[in-house]
C-alpha positions in Angstrom: -29.1 12.3 -12.6 -32.9 12.5 -13.0 -32.9 8.9 -14.5 -31.1 7.6 -11.5 -33.4 9.3 -9.1 -36.4 7.9 -11.0 -34.9 4.4 -10.7 -34.6 4.7 -6.9 -38.2 5.9 -6.7 -39.3 2.8 -8.6 -37.2 0.6 -6.4 -38.9 2.0 -3.3 -42.2 0.5 -4.5 -40.8 -3.0 -5.0 -40.8 -5.8 -2.4 -37.9 -8.1 -1.8 -39.8 -10.9 -3.6 -40.1 -8.7 -6.8 -36.5 -7.5 -6.8 -34.0 -10.3 -5.9 -30.9 -8.6 -4.7 -29.6 -11.2 -2.4 -29.0 -14.4 -4.3 -30.0 -16.3 -7.4 -30.3 -19.5 -5.3 -33.8 -21.0 -5.8 -34.0 -22.1 -2.2 -34.4 -19.5 0.5 -33.4 -22.1 3.1 -30.1 -22.8 1.3 -29.3 -19.1 1.1 -30.1 -18.7 4.8 -27.8 -21.7 5.5 -24.9 -20.0 3.7 -25.5 -16.8 5.7 -25.8 -18.5 9.1 -23.0 -20.9 8.5 -20.4 -19.1 6.4 -21.1 -15.4 6.6 -22.7 -14.1 9.8 -20.3 -16.0 12.2 -17.3 -14.3 10.5 -18.9 -10.9 9.8 -16.9 -8.1 11.3 -18.9 -6.0 13.7 -18.7 -2.8 11.6 -20.1 -4.6 8.6 -22.8 -6.1 10.7 -23.8 -2.7 12.1 -23.9 -1.1 8.7 -25.8 -4.0 7.2 -28.5 -3.7 9.9 -28.8 0.1 9.6 -29.0 -0.2 5.8 -31.8 -2.8 6.0 -34.0 0.0 7.5 -33.4 2.2 4.5 -36.3 2.5 2.0 -33.9 1.5 -0.8 -32.3 -1.4 1.1 -32.7 -3.7 -1.9 -29.9 -2.0 -3.8 -27.4 -2.6 -1.0 -24.5 -5.1 -1.3 -25.6 -8.2 0.6 -23.4 -9.7 3.3 -22.2 -12.7 1.3 -21.1 -10.5 -1.5 -19.3 -8.1 0.9 -17.5 -11.2 2.3 -16.5 -12.3 -1.2 -15.2 -8.8 -2.1 -13.2 -8.6 1.1 -11.4 -11.9 0.5 -10.9 -11.2 -3.2 -9.1 -7.9 -2.5 -6.8 -9.6 0.0 -6.0 -12.4 -2.5 -5.0 -9.9 -5.2 -3.2 -7.7 -2.7 -5.2 -4.6 -3.9 -4.0 -1.2 -2.7 -5.4 1.3 -5.1 -9.1 0.8 -5.8 -12.2 2.6 -7.1 -15.9 2.2 -6.5 -18.7 3.6 -8.7 -22.0 3.5 -6.8 -21.7 3.6 -3.0 -25.1 3.9 -1.4 -24.6 3.5 2.4 -21.2 2.0 1.9 -21.5 -1.8 2.6 -19.2 -2.8 -0.2 -17.1 0.2 0.4 -16.5 -0.7 4.0 -15.7 -4.3 3.1 -13.1 -3.0 0.6 -11.6 -0.5 3.1 -11.2 -3.2 5.7 -9.4 -5.4 3.2 -6.9 -2.8 2.1 -3.6 -2.1 3.8 -3.4 1.0 6.0 -2.0 3.0 3.1 -4.6 1.7 0.6 -6.9 4.1 -1.2 -10.4 4.0 -2.6 -11.8 6.6 -4.9 -15.6 6.3 -4.2 -18.2 8.0 -6.4 -22.0 8.4 -5.9 -24.6 11.0 -6.9 -25.9 11.1 -3.3 -23.6 12.0 -0.4 -26.6 11.8 2.0 -26.8 8.0 1.7 -23.0 7.7 2.1 -23.1 9.7 5.3 -25.5 7.1 6.8 -22.6 4.7 6.9 -19.8 7.2 7.4 -19.8 7.2 11.2 -19.4 3.4 11.2 -16.6 3.6 8.6 -14.9 6.2 10.8 -15.4 4.0 13.9 -13.8 1.1 12.1 -10.7 3.3 11.5 -10.7 3.1 7.7 -12.2 6.5 6.7 -8.7 7.8 5.8 -8.5 5.3 3.0 -11.6 6.8 1.2 -11.8 9.8 -1.1 -15.5 10.3 -1.7 -16.7 12.4 -4.7 -20.3 13.3 -5.1 -21.7 13.5 -8.6 -21.9 11.6 -11.8 -19.0 9.3 -12.4 -18.7 9.8 -16.2 -17.3 13.3 -16.1 -14.9 12.3 -13.3 -13.6 9.3 -15.3 -13.2 11.5 -18.4 -11.1 14.0 -16.5 -9.0 11.2 -15.1 -8.4 9.8 -18.6 -7.6 13.3 -20.0 -5.0 14.1 -17.4 -3.1 10.8 -18.2 -1.6 10.2 -14.7 -4.2 7.6 -13.7 -3.8 5.3 -16.6 -3.2 1.7 -15.5 -3.0 2.6 -11.8 -6.0 0.8 -10.2 -5.7 -2.7 -8.9 -9.4 -3.2 -8.5 -12.6 -1.3 -9.5 -16.1 -2.2 -8.4 -19.2 -1.0 -10.3 -22.7 -1.1 -8.9 -24.4 1.8 -10.6 -26.7 2.8 -13.4 -26.9 -0.3 -15.7 -27.5 1.8 -18.9 -23.9 3.2 -18.5 -22.1 -0.1 -17.8 -20.7 -0.2 -21.3 -19.6 3.5 -21.1 -18.0 2.9 -17.8 -16.1 -0.1 -19.2 -14.6 1.8 -22.1 -13.1 4.2 -19.6 -12.2 1.8 -16.8 -10.3 -0.5 -19.1 -7.7 2.3 -19.4 -7.6 3.1 -15.7 -7.2 -0.5 -14.3 -3.7 -1.9 -14.5 -2.8 -4.9 -16.7 -3.6 -7.9 -14.5 -6.0 -5.8 -12.4 -9.7 -6.6 -11.9 -13.0 -4.8 -12.6 -16.1 -6.2 -10.9 -19.5 -5.4 -12.3 -22.5 -6.1 -10.1 -26.0 -7.2 -11.1 -24.9 -8.9 -14.3 -27.5 -11.7 -13.9 -30.2 -9.2 -13.1 -32.5 -11.3 -10.9 -32.1 -14.2 -13.4 -33.9 -12.2 -16.1 -31.0 -12.5 -18.5 -31.9 -16.1 -19.1 -35.6 -15.7 -19.1 -37.7 -16.1 -22.2 -38.9 -12.8 -23.8 -42.5 -13.3 -22.7 -41.6 -14.2 -19.1 -43.5 -12.2 -16.5 -41.3 -9.7 -14.6 -41.7 -6.5 -12.8 -41.2 -3.2 -14.6 -37.8 -2.2 -13.3 -36.3 -5.6 -14.1 -37.8 -5.4 -17.6 -36.7 -1.8 -18.0 -33.0 -2.4 -17.5 -32.8 -6.0 -18.7 -31.7 -5.1 -22.3 -28.9 -2.9 -21.0 -27.5 -5.8 -18.9 -27.8 -8.2 -21.8 -26.1 -5.8 -24.1 -23.3 -5.2 -21.6 -22.8 -9.0 -21.0 -22.6 -9.6 -24.7 -20.1 -6.9 -25.3 -17.6 -7.9 -22.6 -17.9 -11.6 -23.6 -16.0 -10.8 -26.8 -13.7 -8.1 -25.5 -10.2 -9.2 -26.3 -8.7 -6.9 -23.7 -10.1 -8.9 -20.8 -10.7 -12.4 -19.3 -14.0 -12.7 -17.6 -15.7 -14.9 -15.0 -19.4 -14.6 -14.2 -20.3 -15.6 -10.7 -23.7 -16.3 -9.2 -22.9 -14.3 -6.0 -25.6 -11.8 -5.0 -27.4 -10.7 -8.1 -24.4 -11.8 -10.3 -20.9 -10.4 -10.4 -18.8 -10.4 -13.5 -15.0 -10.2 -12.9 -12.9 -8.8 -15.7 -9.2 -9.2 -15.6 -7.3 -6.9 -18.0 -4.8 -8.8 -20.1 -3.7 -6.1 -22.6 
């Protein structure tokens, strides 16, 4: 927990130019075109309200951007997801996008070490009429996942799982989540292109937080690329999303 708090403190000192959370597109104008043409005109009012509130947060750079929220919302509808999980919630941008995509009896198990940030978005989630779909658990995700695996009843029950949390634990999360997602279900890992640093030469200049976690992201990407239990698709949405479909 101390490591995660340290990371957030480091993020507070970074500008948007130093930590690219929104898009890997090289043209700011092209990204703005995408937002203004395909995202903002269709953005539901609750998502817009939460996005604008989150932009005022000192850690706003770790929030799920609007185009990624839109993608997740459509993806969940396409796969008819009903039982989902989210590790790493922050103010709830992706959580709200998920909740709005699920049927009325859909469920999201949401985990984060900080309930205070979640409660920033909670009034908007409640106003949107989707709070009943969410079970929020405060604390580290790993012990919760271990307990779920130990009790056995949650094996293969999740349609979709979204992970946007501590990068050093992505491999550890994956080894647990692969048992909890159903065969044919999806796990989405955020930030897998890590501001483009994964393809940068070793001596490329980069800020300290990108450099600090780059090797964890590279290690994770390499591991899942040869995992026979899944099919993968790496997408340049936001800071990179890797979708993993469990096949066995």
